[in-house]
C-alpha positions as CSV (number, residue, x, y, z in Angstrom):
1,X,120.6,255.1,210.1
2,X,119.8,258.5,211.6
3,X,116.6,260.4,211.1
4,X,118.3,263.0,209.0
5,X,119.5,260.4,206.6
6,X,115.9,259.4,206.1
7,X,114.5,263.0,205.7
8,X,112.8,263.6,202.4
9,X,112.4,267.2,201.1
10,X,109.4,267.5,198.9
11,X,109.5,270.7,196.9
12,X,108.2,272.4,193.8
13,X,110.4,272.4,190.8
14,X,111.4,276.1,191.0
15,X,113.1,275.8,194.4
16,X,116.8,275.3,194.6
17,X,118.2,273.2,197.6
18,X,121.7,272.9,199.0
19,X,122.8,271.3,202.2
20,X,125.8,271.5,204.5
21,X,127.0,270.5,208.0
22,X,127.5,273.1,210.7
23,X,128.3,272.3,214.3
24,X,126.9,268.7,214.0
25,X,123.7,270.0,212.5
26,X,122.5,269.7,208.9
27,X,121.6,273.0,207.3
28,X,119.4,273.0,204.2
29,X,119.5,276.2,202.1
30,X,116.4,276.9,200.0
31,X,116.2,279.7,197.5
32,X,113.1,280.6,195.5
33,X,113.8,280.9,191.7
34,X,110.6,282.9,190.9
35,X,108.0,285.1,192.6
36,X,105.7,282.2,193.5
37,X,104.8,281.7,197.2
38,X,107.5,279.5,198.7
39,X,106.3,276.2,200.0
40,X,108.1,272.9,200.8
41,X,107.6,269.8,202.8
42,X,110.0,267.6,204.8
43,X,109.1,264.1,205.8
44,X,110.8,261.8,208.3
45,X,109.9,258.5,210.0
46,X,108.5,258.4,213.5
47,X,111.3,256.5,215.2
48,X,112.2,256.8,218.9
49,X,110.1,259.9,219.6
50,X,106.6,260.4,221.0
51,X,106.3,264.1,221.8
52,X,106.3,267.4,219.8
53,X,107.1,270.8,221.2
54,X,107.1,274.4,220.0
55,X,107.0,277.5,222.2
56,X,103.3,278.3,222.0
57,X,101.9,274.8,222.4
58,X,100.1,275.7,225.7
59,X,101.4,272.5,227.3
60,X,100.1,270.1,224.7
61,X,103.2,268.0,223.6
62,X,101.3,265.2,221.8
63,X,102.1,264.4,218.2
64,X,99.8,266.5,216.0
65,X,97.6,265.1,213.3
66,X,97.8,266.4,209.7
67,X,94.3,267.9,210.0
68,X,95.3,269.9,213.1
69,X,95.1,273.7,212.6
70,X,98.4,275.0,211.1
71,X,100.8,276.8,213.4
72,X,101.2,280.5,212.4
73,X,104.4,282.2,213.5
74,X,105.1,285.8,212.9
75,X,107.5,288.5,214.1
76,X,105.3,289.1,217.1
77,X,104.2,285.6,217.9
78,X,106.4,282.6,218.9
79,X,109.4,281.6,216.9
80,X,110.2,278.8,214.4
81,X,111.8,276.1,216.6
82,X,110.2,272.6,216.7
83,X,111.4,269.7,218.8
84,X,110.5,266.0,218.6
85,X,111.5,264.2,221.8
86,X,111.2,260.8,223.6
87,X,109.9,259.5,226.9
88,X,113.2,260.3,228.6
89,X,113.0,263.9,227.7
90,X,115.7,263.6,225.1
91,X,115.4,265.3,221.7
92,X,115.6,263.1,218.7
93,X,115.1,265.8,216.1
94,X,115.1,269.6,216.3
95,X,114.0,271.7,213.3
96,X,114.4,275.4,213.1
97,X,113.9,278.0,210.3
98,X,116.0,281.1,209.8
99,X,112.9,283.2,208.9
100,X,111.9,285.3,211.9
101,X,110.4,288.4,210.3
102,X,107.8,287.2,207.7
103,X,104.9,285.0,208.6
104,X,105.5,281.3,208.7
105,X,102.6,278.8,208.2
106,X,103.5,275.3,209.5
107,X,101.3,272.3,208.9
108,X,102.7,269.5,211.0
109,X,101.3,266.1,211.7
110,X,101.4,262.3,211.5
111,X,101.1,260.8,208.0
112,X,99.4,257.6,208.9
113,X,100.1,255.6,205.7
114,X,103.9,256.0,206.0
115,X,104.2,256.2,209.8
116,X,106.1,259.5,209.4
117,X,105.8,263.2,210.2
118,X,105.2,265.6,207.5
119,X,106.1,269.3,208.0
120,X,104.8,271.6,205.3
121,X,106.1,275.2,205.5
122,X,104.7,278.1,203.5
123,X,105.5,281.8,203.5
124,X,102.5,283.8,202.3
125,X,104.4,287.1,202.5
126,X,107.6,285.7,201.0
127,X,110.9,285.5,203.0
128,X,113.0,288.3,204.4
129,X,116.2,287.2,202.8
130,X,117.1,285.6,199.5
131,X,117.8,282.2,201.1
132,X,115.9,280.4,203.7
133,X,117.9,278.1,206.0
134,X,116.5,275.0,207.7
135,X,118.3,273.7,210.7
136,X,118.1,269.9,211.4
137,X,119.8,268.3,214.4
138,X,119.2,264.7,215.2
139,X,121.7,264.3,218.0
140,X,120.1,262.6,221.0
141,X,120.5,265.0,223.8
142,X,118.5,266.5,226.7
143,X,115.6,268.6,225.4
144,X,116.9,271.8,227.0
145,X,120.3,271.5,225.4
146,X,118.7,271.0,221.9
147,X,116.5,274.0,222.4
148,X,119.5,276.2,223.4
149,X,121.6,275.0,220.5
150,X,118.8,275.7,218.0
151,X,118.1,279.1,219.6
152,X,121.8,280.1,219.4
153,X,121.8,279.0,215.7
154,X,118.6,281.0,215.1
155,X,120.0,284.2,216.7
156,X,123.2,283.8,214.7
157,X,121.3,284.1,211.4
158,X,120.3,287.7,211.9
159,X,121.8,291.0,213.1
160,X,119.7,291.2,216.3
161,X,120.6,293.8,218.8
162,X,119.7,293.8,222.5
163,X,118.9,296.4,225.1
164,X,121.8,297.0,227.6
165,X,121.9,294.7,230.6
166,X,119.8,296.2,233.4
167,X,120.1,294.8,236.9
168,X,116.8,296.4,237.9
169,X,115.0,294.0,235.5
170,X,116.0,291.2,237.9
171,X,114.5,292.7,241.0
172,X,111.3,291.4,242.5
173,X,108.1,293.1,241.4
174,X,104.7,293.9,242.9
175,X,101.9,294.2,240.3
176,X,98.4,295.6,241.0
177,X,96.6,293.4,238.5
178,X,95.3,290.4,240.5
179,X,95.2,292.4,243.7
180,X,92.9,295.1,242.3
181,X,92.2,294.6,238.6
182,X,90.9,297.9,237.4
183,X,89.4,298.9,240.8
184,X,92.5,300.6,242.1
185,X,93.3,304.0,243.5
186,X,96.3,306.1,244.7
187,X,95.9,305.5,248.4
188,X,95.6,301.7,248.2
189,X,98.8,301.6,246.1
190,X,100.7,303.6,248.8
191,X,99.5,301.1,251.5
192,X,101.0,298.2,249.5
193,X,104.3,300.0,248.8
194,X,104.8,300.5,252.6
195,X,105.1,296.7,252.9
196,X,107.6,296.2,250.0
197,X,110.8,296.2,252.1
198,X,109.6,293.2,254.1
199,X,109.4,291.2,250.8
200,X,112.5,292.6,249.1
201,X,110.4,294.2,246.4
202,X,112.0,297.0,244.4
203,X,109.6,297.5,241.5
204,X,106.0,298.4,241.2
205,X,103.9,297.8,238.1
206,X,100.7,299.9,238.1
207,X,98.5,297.7,235.8
208,X,95.3,298.4,233.9
209,X,92.8,300.8,235.5
210,X,94.8,303.9,236.1
211,X,93.6,305.4,232.8
212,X,89.8,304.8,233.2
213,X,86.9,305.1,235.6
214,X,85.4,302.0,233.9
215,X,86.1,298.8,235.8
216,X,84.6,296.4,233.3
217,X,88.0,295.0,232.4
218,X,87.5,295.8,228.7
219,X,89.2,298.5,226.6
220,X,86.4,300.9,225.4
221,X,88.4,303.8,226.9
222,X,91.9,302.7,225.9
223,X,94.1,304.7,223.5
224,X,94.1,308.2,224.9
225,X,96.2,307.3,228.0
226,X,94.9,310.1,230.1
227,X,95.0,309.7,233.9
228,X,91.7,308.8,235.7
229,X,91.9,311.7,238.2
230,X,89.1,310.2,240.4
231,X,91.6,307.4,241.2
232,X,94.9,309.4,241.0
233,X,94.1,313.0,241.8
234,X,97.9,313.9,241.9
235,X,99.6,311.1,240.1
236,X,102.9,312.9,239.4
237,X,103.4,313.6,243.1
238,X,102.3,310.1,244.0
239,X,104.8,308.5,241.6
240,X,107.6,310.7,242.8
241,X,107.0,309.9,246.4
242,X,107.2,306.2,245.7
243,X,110.4,306.6,243.7
244,X,111.9,308.4,246.6
245,X,111.9,305.0,248.4
246,X,114.1,303.5,245.6
247,X,111.1,301.8,244.0
248,X,111.0,301.6,240.2
249,X,107.6,302.7,239.0
250,X,106.2,301.1,235.8
251,X,102.8,301.7,234.2
252,X,100.7,299.3,232.0
253,X,99.6,300.2,228.5
254,X,98.0,298.2,225.7
255,X,99.8,299.2,222.6
256,X,97.3,298.3,219.7
257,X,93.9,299.0,221.3
258,X,91.9,302.2,220.7
259,X,88.6,302.0,222.5
260,X,85.3,303.0,220.9
261,X,84.8,305.6,223.6
262,X,88.2,307.2,223.4
263,X,88.9,310.5,221.7
264,X,91.4,308.7,219.3
265,X,88.8,306.3,218.0
266,X,87.2,308.6,215.4
267,X,90.6,309.8,214.3
268,X,91.8,306.3,213.4
269,X,88.6,304.5,212.6
270,X,89.8,304.0,209.0
271,X,93.2,302.8,210.2
272,X,92.3,299.6,212.1
273,X,93.5,296.1,211.3
274,X,90.2,294.9,212.8
275,X,87.6,295.7,215.5
276,X,87.5,293.5,218.6
277,X,83.9,293.3,219.5
278,X,84.5,291.8,223.0
279,X,87.1,294.4,224.0
280,X,85.0,297.2,222.3
281,X,88.1,298.5,220.7
282,X,89.9,298.8,217.3
283,X,93.4,297.4,216.7
284,X,95.6,300.0,215.1
285,X,97.4,299.3,211.9
286,X,101.0,300.3,212.2
287,X,101.6,300.2,208.4
288,X,100.4,303.8,208.6
289,X,103.0,306.4,209.5
290,X,100.4,308.5,211.3
291,X,99.5,305.5,213.6
292,X,103.2,304.9,214.5
293,X,103.8,308.6,215.1
294,X,100.7,308.8,217.3
295,X,101.8,305.8,219.4
296,X,105.4,306.9,219.8
297,X,104.5,310.5,220.7
298,X,101.7,309.5,223.1
299,X,103.9,307.0,224.9
300,X,106.8,309.4,225.2
301,X,104.5,312.2,226.5
302,X,103.1,309.9,229.1
303,X,106.6,308.8,230.3
304,X,107.8,312.3,230.5
305,X,104.7,313.6,232.3
306,X,104.8,310.9,234.9
307,X,108.6,310.5,235.1
308,X,108.2,306.7,234.7
309,X,111.0,304.1,235.1
310,X,109.4,301.7,232.7
311,X,106.4,300.4,230.8
312,X,104.5,297.1,230.7
313,X,103.5,297.0,227.1
314,X,100.7,294.5,226.5
315,X,98.9,292.9,223.6
316,X,101.6,293.3,221.0
317,X,100.5,289.9,219.6
318,X,97.2,291.5,218.7
319,X,98.8,293.2,215.8
320,X,97.6,290.7,213.2
321,X,95.5,290.9,210.0
322,X,93.0,288.6,208.4
323,X,93.6,290.3,205.0
324,X,96.5,291.7,203.0
325,X,94.7,294.9,201.9
326,X,97.2,297.6,201.0
327,X,96.5,301.2,200.1
328,X,98.5,304.3,199.0
329,X,98.3,305.9,202.5
330,X,100.5,303.2,204.0
331,X,104.2,303.8,203.9
332,X,105.0,300.2,204.9
333,X,103.3,297.5,203.0
334,X,104.2,294.5,205.2
335,X,102.6,294.3,208.7
336,X,105.5,292.4,210.3
337,X,107.9,295.1,209.0
338,X,105.7,297.9,210.4
339,X,105.6,296.2,213.8
340,X,109.4,296.1,213.9
341,X,109.6,299.8,212.8
342,X,107.1,300.8,215.4
343,X,108.8,299.0,218.3
344,X,112.2,300.2,217.2
345,X,111.0,303.8,217.2
346,X,109.4,303.4,220.6
347,X,112.5,301.9,222.2
348,X,114.7,304.6,220.7
349,X,112.8,307.4,222.3
350,X,112.5,305.6,225.6
351,X,116.2,304.8,225.9
352,X,117.0,308.4,224.9
353,X,114.8,309.5,227.7
354,X,116.4,307.0,230.2
355,X,119.1,304.4,229.2
356,X,118.0,302.3,232.2
357,X,114.3,302.3,231.1
358,X,112.5,299.0,231.9
359,X,110.2,297.5,229.2
360,X,108.2,294.4,229.9
361,X,106.8,292.2,227.1
362,X,105.1,288.8,227.7
363,X,104.6,285.4,226.0
364,X,104.0,284.7,223.2
365,X,105.8,287.7,221.6
366,X,109.2,286.2,222.4
367,X,111.1,285.8,219.1
368,X,114.5,287.2,218.2
369,X,113.0,290.4,216.8
370,X,110.9,291.0,219.9
371,X,113.7,290.6,222.4
372,X,115.4,293.6,220.7
373,X,112.8,295.8,222.2
374,X,112.5,294.7,225.8
375,X,114.5,293.7,228.9
376,X,111.8,291.8,230.6
377,X,109.5,289.0,229.3
378,X,106.7,287.7,231.5
379,X,104.9,284.5,231.5
380,X,101.4,285.0,229.9
381,X,98.5,285.2,232.3
382,X,97.9,282.0,234.3
383,X,96.3,283.1,237.6
384,X,96.8,280.6,240.4
385,X,98.4,278.1,238.0
386,X,101.9,277.6,239.3
387,X,102.6,274.7,236.9
388,X,102.0,276.9,233.9
389,X,104.2,279.5,235.5
390,X,107.0,277.0,235.9
391,X,106.7,275.8,232.3
392,X,106.4,279.4,230.9
393,X,109.5,280.5,232.8
394,X,111.5,277.6,231.6
395,X,110.5,278.3,228.0
396,X,111.5,282.0,228.4
397,X,114.9,281.0,229.9
398,X,115.6,278.6,227.1
399,X,114.5,280.8,224.3
400,X,115.2,284.4,225.4
401,X,118.8,284.7,226.7
402,X,119.1,288.5,226.7
403,X,116.1,289.4,228.9
404,X,115.0,288.9,232.5
405,X,112.4,286.1,232.7
406,X,109.5,287.1,234.9
407,X,106.7,285.0,236.4
408,X,103.1,285.8,235.8
409,X,101.9,287.5,238.9
410,X,101.6,285.2,241.9
411,X,98.2,285.2,243.5
412,X,96.4,282.7,245.8
413,X,93.4,282.2,247.9
414,X,94.0,283.6,251.3
415,X,92.4,280.4,252.9
416,X,94.9,278.1,251.1
417,X,97.4,276.0,253.1
418,X,100.9,277.3,253.7
419,X,102.3,274.4,251.6
420,X,100.1,275.3,248.6
421,X,101.1,279.0,248.9
422,X,104.7,277.9,249.1
423,X,104.3,276.0,245.8
424,X,103.3,279.3,244.1
425,X,106.8,280.7,244.9
426,X,108.8,277.5,244.4
427,X,107.5,277.1,240.9
428,X,108.6,280.6,240.1
429,X,112.0,280.4,241.8
430,X,113.9,280.4,238.5
431,X,112.4,283.6,237.2
432,X,111.9,287.0,238.7
433,X,109.0,286.8,241.1
434,X,106.0,289.1,240.5
435,X,103.6,289.2,243.4
436,X,100.0,290.4,243.2
437,X,98.1,289.8,246.5
438,X,96.9,292.3,249.1
439,X,99.8,292.3,251.4
440,X,97.8,293.9,254.2
441,X,95.5,290.8,254.4
442,X,98.2,288.2,254.9
443,X,98.4,286.3,258.1
444,X,101.6,286.2,260.2
445,X,102.3,282.7,259.0
446,X,101.7,283.6,255.3
447,X,104.0,286.6,255.6
448,X,106.7,284.4,257.1
449,X,106.5,281.8,254.3
450,X,106.5,284.5,251.5
451,X,109.2,286.5,253.1
452,X,111.4,283.4,253.4
453,X,111.2,282.5,249.7
454,X,111.4,286.1,248.5
455,X,114.6,286.5,250.6
456,X,115.9,283.1,249.4
457,X,115.6,284.3,245.8
458,X,117.1,287.6,246.6
459,X,120.1,286.1,248.3
460,X,120.7,283.6,245.5
461,X,119.9,286.0,242.6
462,X,123.4,285.8,241.1
463,X,123.5,282.1,240.8
464,X,119.8,281.8,239.8
465,X,120.1,284.1,236.8
466,X,123.7,283.7,235.8
467,X,124.3,280.0,236.6
468,X,124.2,277.1,234.2
469,X,120.5,276.3,233.8
470,X,119.0,272.8,233.2
471,X,115.3,271.7,233.0
472,X,114.5,268.0,232.6
473,X,111.4,266.2,231.2
474,X,109.3,268.7,229.3
475,X,106.5,266.2,228.9
476,X,106.3,266.2,232.7
477,X,106.2,270.0,233.0
478,X,110.0,270.1,233.7
479,X,109.7,268.2,236.9
480,X,113.4,268.8,237.8
481,X,115.0,272.2,237.3
482,X,118.5,273.2,238.3
483,X,120.8,276.1,238.1
484,X,124.3,276.7,239.5
485,X,128.0,277.1,239.3
486,X,131.0,275.5,241.0
487,X,130.2,277.3,244.3
488,X,126.5,276.9,244.5
489,X,123.9,274.6,242.9
490,X,120.1,274.7,243.4
491,X,118.0,271.7,242.4
492,X,114.2,271.7,242.6
493,X,112.0,268.6,242.4
494,X,108.4,269.2,241.5
495,X,107.2,265.5,241.2
496,X,106.4,263.2,244.1
497,X,108.7,260.0,244.1
498,X,110.9,261.4,241.4
499,X,114.5,260.2,241.7
500,X,116.9,263.2,241.7
501,X,120.2,262.3,240.2
502,X,123.2,264.1,241.7
503,X,125.0,264.5,238.4
504,X,128.7,265.1,238.4
505,X,128.2,268.2,236.2
506,X,125.9,269.5,238.9
507,X,128.3,269.2,241.9
508,X,129.2,272.3,243.8
509,X,130.7,273.4,247.1
510,X,127.1,273.8,248.4
511,X,124.0,272.2,247.0
512,X,120.4,273.1,247.9
513,X,117.8,270.4,247.0
514,X,114.3,271.9,247.2
515,X,111.3,269.7,247.9
516,X,108.7,271.5,245.8
517,X,106.1,268.8,246.6
518,X,103.6,268.1,249.3
519,X,105.4,265.0,250.5
520,X,108.0,265.0,253.4
521,X,110.8,263.2,251.6
522,X,113.1,263.2,248.6
523,X,114.7,260.4,246.7
524,X,118.4,260.9,245.8
525,X,120.6,258.9,243.5
526,X,124.4,259.5,243.4
527,X,126.2,256.9,241.4
528,X,129.2,259.2,240.9
529,X,129.5,259.8,244.7
530,X,128.6,256.5,246.4
531,X,130.3,256.3,249.8
532,X,131.2,260.0,250.0
533,X,130.0,261.8,253.1
534,X,128.2,265.1,253.2
535,X,127.1,267.4,255.9
536,X,123.4,268.4,255.6
537,X,120.9,270.9,257.1
538,X,117.2,270.6,256.4
539,X,114.9,273.6,256.5
540,X,111.1,273.9,256.5
541,X,108.9,276.1,254.3
542,X,109.6,279.1,256.6
543,X,113.4,278.6,256.4
544,X,113.7,277.3,260.0
545,X,116.2,274.6,260.7
546,X,114.7,271.2,261.2
547,X,117.7,268.9,261.3
548,X,121.4,268.8,260.9
549,X,123.8,265.8,260.4
550,X,125.9,263.8,258.1
551,X,124.8,261.6,255.2
552,X,126.7,259.0,253.2
553,X,125.6,258.9,249.6
554,X,124.2,255.6,248.4
555,X,123.1,254.4,244.9
556,X,119.6,255.4,245.8
557,X,118.1,256.6,249.1
558,X,115.1,258.3,250.5
559,X,115.8,261.2,252.9
560,X,113.4,263.3,255.0
561,X,112.9,266.8,253.8
562,X,109.8,268.8,254.9
563,X,107.2,269.5,252.2
564,X,108.1,272.8,250.5
565,X,111.3,272.9,252.4
566,X,114.9,272.2,251.3
567,X,118.1,270.4,252.3
568,X,121.5,271.9,252.0
569,X,124.4,269.5,251.5
570,X,128.1,270.1,251.6
571,X,130.8,267.6,250.9
572,X,133.0,266.8,253.9
């Protein structure tokens, strides 16, 4: 008996339920018969699964308890897809909801008495459509395939648009954040840009600090978006000079914050969702037309003044409210609706200004509504943590098909080993690399390693971002990741002593197997290719040839590959 056959829907008497089968998934349709807040529970036995995932779980895939804090999903935070999977990384049950605009409160946990999972969903602001659909898929399949199928279903439930495809969104980036934080200036940026060609970097993001002389890393001066002339005495000329070198120039802004020391603070002091004491700034309430108009006009004026190629728009997930207070001065009552109107208005004026305009968002505002307003989504801040970068990039690739997935900015201790520095790049290989170190301070050996892997991604950009993507074992941080087509396949192993299966579906004319570990060997298994001969070339972490030869595939075999290097194999 399947899990779905044992699912119990516990609902109030005023809810009407229908079910159907669509593409091997069960779809439950729930309609509310009155104006009461919709709430329902589904329950199913804990059979053959031991892990639970949703996009904002921060790496914790353990089964939750019923007393765990509810998961709150909104238009600008996460999305309603939930996966229960086993120790082999196979999904046993995937649950998704069609509601992506209104707030979803999900209380999910183990019910001890019945050895089951109870998922209680409530919708405090109602639902965006007359009928809520619940997607249930209990086909045993690799986790990544179950996520993609549920994502495709979710996107099919709404009329979501996307920004036009933009090849510039897939070019490597230099960000000033970890290099300088707020202590940046015009001359130091120019010095970094002069190194870009050596690293195949074509985009610059000027992060926080350009708009203030305050380097405290808080937002007391945010909101006016005036240039700090002590740091950028002639910013328009500065930007133009850099753009003349075919470098795209983006600037950071924090959309909701208005700092207590900004000129805008007194104007909008009665139009805040809340005040952030730590950041010393208020969070604007976009339910007011005046707030939306101010943000749209301020952003457009900034872009026009500086002739920008794009914006890094930060903290959109800070638009949240602890109350539902509504007054007559608001022209939009629902916060989620107002966020979508604001972002839609911003995108319209930016694309009217430049159809190729770049807009970067980040985790966790990654749902179907949010991907309408950006062409880049970056992994949320995880400085030095390449494992989080790998997991975040994988999540973005699985959930956000229309945008360029970007790593959080790579940074590292300049005294670290070449192997550990290589791991920073290898864990970001399947997303657009953003780099944020002082390029002038790198040693010759460090430059060689970084240049090699930046060049490798640049040369393989087509297959990396357009090939068939697979990521195995979410409970192990996706320890094997692969992408490819019939001509080229790239497989990366991130776990020592992990057996890498050369799957028939992964075969290509040329296969690169990357040893993203600190050991000097890989273990291959090729049941479908036993006895077949391949030519191979192994490379070290600088891209230098170490060995060439021929290899006959066995059922399982250990081969020498330098730590943080790769082996290229081609069938004879």
